[in-house]
N, C-alpha and C positions, 0 to 999 in steps of 0.2 A: 504494500500500500504506500502511495506517495506521501512523504512527509512535507507538510506545507509551512508549519511554524515549529521552530525548535529554539529553546534557550538552554544555555549551558552555564550553570553556576552564576546566574545573573545576580549581581549584588549592587546595591545603591546605598551610599552613605552621604550625609551632609555634615561635614566635620566629623564629630564623634557620634552623630545620631544615625543609627541604621534604619533604613526604610525597607530594604530587601536584603535577604541573606541566602545566597547559593540556591536560587530558584531555577530548577531544571525541569522543563516540561516539553512535550511534543504534541502536535495536533496534526492528524492526517487528513488527506483529501476527503471531503464529504462529511467530516465530523462536525458536530456542534459541541463545542467545549464550553461548559459553564464554569466561570471563574468566580468563586464565592469567597467573601470575607467580610468581617465587620468594617465599619468606617475606620479608615486609617490603617487598614491591614496591609496596604500596598497594591491594591487592584489598579487604581488609576495610574500610579507610577509605572507599574508593569506595562500597561497599555501604551502609555506615552513613550516608553522605551522601545516597544515593538514597532512603533510608528516613527522612530528616529527623532522624536520631539525633544527628548533629553537623553544624555549619554550615561550608560552604566559606569559605575566606579570600576567594576571588573566583570568578567564573563562575556559571553558572546550570544548574539541573536542571529538566527538564520531564517530567512523568508524564501520559500520555494528553493531551498538548498543554497541560497546565496547569503554570505555573511554580510550583515548590515553595515559593518565598518567599511567594506569595500564596494558596497552596492552603488550602482549608477541610477540616475533618476528614472530610467525606464522601468525599474522594479515596481514603482508605485502605480503603474498602469494596471497592475493585477490586484490592487488592494483598494478597498473602500472602507471608510471609517466614520464613526460617530463617537466623539469624546465629550462627555458631560453635556453642557447646554448646546443645542444646535444653533448655529449662526446662520442668519439670512439677512439680506438687504431689506430693511423694514418697509421702504416705500416702493419696492418692486413687488409685482404680483408673484404668485406661486410659479406660474409659467415662466415669467421672465427670470426669476432666480434660477430655475432649472435650465433654461436656455443658455444662461451665462456659464453655468458649470459645464454644460455640454460643449460649448464653444471652447472653453479652456482645455477640455479633454480631447478636442479634435473630432467630436461626434457631430452627426447631423442634428442640429439644434431642435427642430420641430419634432422629428420622429422620436428622438431620445427622450425629450421632455414628455411627450404624450404617452409613451410606453411606460415610463416609470410612474407617472401620475395614475395610470390605469391600474398598475400593480398595487399601489398603495391607496386606491380609492380616493385620490385627491382631485380627480378631474372636475368635480363640481365646484372646487375652490380655485380653479386655474386662474381666474381673473381677480381673486381676492389678494389684497396687499398682505404681505407676510405679517406686518404689525397688527393686523386685524384677525389673525388666526387664533383659535383656542390653543391652549398649551399642548393639547393632544395632537392637533393638526400641525402645529409648529414642529413637534417631535417627528411626525410623519414626513414633513418636508426635509428635516435633517436626514432621515433614513433614505429618502428619495435621492438626495444628493450623494449619499454614500454608495447607492446602488446603480446610479444612472449609467455607468460604463460597464455594467455586468462583470464585476470583478470576480476573480477566482477565490479571493479571501475577503471576508468581512470581519472587521474588528470593531466591536460595538460596546460602548460603556453605558450601561443603563438605558437601553433603547426603548423600553416600554414606560419610562417615566412619564407621568401625566396622562397616559392613555386610559380610557375607560375600559371596562371588561371586554366589550366587543372589539375594541381596537387591539387589546392585548392578544385576544384569540386570533385576530386577523394577522398580526405580525408573526405570531407563533406559527401559524399554518404556512405563511409565506416563507419564513426561514427554513422550516422543515422541508418544504417542497424544493427550495433551492438546493439544500444539502442532498436530498434523496434523488432528485431527478436531474440536477445539473452539476452535482459534485462540488458545490461551493462549500468552502471551509468557513465555519463561523466560530469566532472567538468572542464570547459574550460575558459581560459581568452584569449582575442584577441583584437587587436586594429583595426582589419578589421570589422567594426561594421555592415556593410551591410551583410557580410557573416554570422555574428551571428544571424541576423534577419531571415536568411534562415535556420539556423541549430538548434538554441536553442529552446527548448520547454518552458523554463522559463529563465528570465533574472534578474540578480541582479546588481544594479548600486551602486558602491562604490565611495565616494567622500570625500576627506579630512579625510580618515580613518573611515568613518561611512557609513553604508549601508543605502542609502537614498531612495531606491525604489526597490521593487520586483514585476515583472509583468509576466504573462504568454504571450505566443505568441498571443493568442486570445485577451487578454486585450490590447496588443500593437496595434493590428489592429483597435480596437475601439478607442484608445486614440490618435493615431497619426493624425495630421492635414491633411485635404484634401482640395484641391482647384481646381476650374475650370479655365482653362487657354485657352484663344483664341488667335490664330495667324491670325490677319487680316492685311495682308501685305499692307503697305503703307497707311492704313486707320485706324490705332489704335485709333487716337484721335476721328474720326467720330464715330467709333464703341463704344467708351467709352461714348460719349455724348448720343448716341442712347439708350444704356442700362441703363445709369443713368436716362434718361427721362422715361424709362419703370419701374423704381423703384428698380433697382439693385445697389448694392454697388460695384464700379469698381475702380481698381487702376492699374497703369502701372507697368510692371516688368522690371528688369534690362536688359532683353533680347529683349525689344521692343514689348512685347506682352501685353495682358491685363488679369488681374485676376478678376474673378467675385466671390465675397464672398457670403456666406450664404447657409443654407441647401436647400432653395427653388431653388437656382441655381444648386446645386449639384444633387438635385433630379429630375430636369427637364432640362437637357442640350439640349434636342431637341428643346425646346422653345427658348433658346438662339440662337441656330443655325438658326431657322426659322426667328427670328427677323433680324439677320444680313444678311441672304441671301435675304429676302424680300426687304431689303433696298439697295440691289445690291452692297453690300460691299464684297471684295474678301476674303472670309473665307478660309484660307489654312488649319487650324487645330483647333480642339476643343477637349480637353481631360481633364480628372480628374487626377491631379497629387497628389500622396500621399507622406506625409512626410517620409523620410527615418529614419532608426534607428540613424544614425549619427546626423541628425538635432534634433531629439527628445532627444537624449542623451545630446547634447550641451545645449538645452533649460533647461534640468533638472539641470545640474551642473554649467551652466554659461560658458562664454567664457574663463575665467581665470582658474587657477588651482593651486593646492598645489605644493609643492616642487617636483623636478624631481625624476625619478627612480634612478638616481645615488645617491641621498641622502638616498633613501630607502635602496639601496644595501649597501651603506657605513655603515649604522646603523646595517644591518645584519652582515656585516663583523666584526664590533665591538663586537657583541655578540659572534661570532664564536671564536674571539681571547680573550674572557673572560672579555668583557666590563661590566660596571655596568648596567645591563639591566634586571635582573631577579626580 
């Protein structure tokens, strides 16, 4: 499988302050790689380095097999990106913003703009000035600019920010289609963790500047915790005593239900149901609940966290202004 993005021991320090430490990862053609971390964990710094916006203190980055230090400008013909807040000319319409980007990329202005507006359902806003767009549609315009040249690699920092649920689903299905049918590689960070569990084929968790875990979506399904929960209305104490007497490990939940632990319970929920019903207790619901990505993520990194994204961004600005960071 063709490797599209690779980092080797990527490290970034600002003076004595470490932002990234020895981050090594790889992303193959057609993969959607979800890059997850708390605010200040190093996500945006990593993305900016992948795009050549800031230089690493040490380590190497390879895009389509080419080392970024030696890359020529033609490399960026294959990359589209959206980093944090999407920028647009406020007094230009959506169409004119996209036609300008198309012209800069040497594309047919009208056809390229029309095609990407259709993909992102922006056609109805073609003649709307970008300053008058909702936050969600301004985000879509940023995505359209990233995608207008049909890049082989999309690097996206929080691309679903400000989108409503329908917009999030639309972007998810679009990215999934690009990966599955066109082989586009997507490197995406997001704080909407459950959305990432539906979209990403592989997940990297960064914490305190270090890559602490990489798992595939299939591995996540195997690793995340599952529990059997029963809602026995008004009789949870009696049900808990019944099941404890039958050899099950039971504990109450914050919602007033009971949780039955253990593989033997998860594997035979019908036996639990039969015990409760035969005891004439009012069983209202019995279901297996699976741990979400958000809960799994917080268990991996802990409830606390490193410094905020503002500190990370401040350090980036220091570099851009010539700070002592190289």
